[in-house]
C-alpha positions in Angstrom: -28.8 4.6 -5.3 -30.5 7.3 -6.8 -33.9 7.0 -8.3 -34.0 8.4 -11.8 -37.6 8.4 -12.0 -38.0 5.9 -15.0 -37.8 3.0 -12.9 -34.1 2.8 -13.6 -31.5 3.0 -10.6 -28.5 4.4 -10.9 -25.5 3.6 -8.1 -22.9 6.4 -8.0 -19.3 5.2 -7.2 -17.3 6.6 -4.6 -14.3 6.6 -6.4 -12.3 9.3 -4.1 -13.0 7.2 -1.5 -11.5 4.0 -3.2 -8.6 5.9 -4.5 -7.7 7.1 -1.5 -7.8 3.6 -0.4 -5.4 2.0 -3.2 -2.9 5.0 -2.4 -2.6 4.4 1.6 -2.3 0.5 0.5 0.0 1.1 -2.1 2.2 3.5 -0.2 1.8 1.2 3.2 3.2 -1.5 0.9 5.9 0.3 -0.6 7.0 1.4 2.8 7.1 -2.0 4.2 9.6 -3.4 1.2 11.7 -0.6 1.6 11.8 -1.0 5.5 12.6 -4.6 5.0 15.7 -4.0 2.0 16.9 -1.9 4.4 16.7 -4.0 7.1 18.1 -6.9 5.2 21.3 -4.2 4.2 21.9 -3.6 8.1 21.7 -7.4 9.4 24.6 -8.1 6.5 26.6 -5.9 7.4 26.5 -6.6 11.1 27.0 -10.2 10.1 29.8 -10.0 7.7 31.6 -7.3 10.1 31.3 -10.0 13.0 32.5 -13.1 11.0 35.3 -11.8 8.8 37.7 -11.4 12.4 
């Protein structure tokens, strides 16, 4: 907080840090979803190959 001299306090936000945090969270969730979908396709292919004989 910064004192402005007139008895008011102004809060300075760290928007760069918050923006970076949101970007990291979004990237992590996106990678997790893509890895999950790719894993499902690989396992489905293995399952159908083994049971089609």
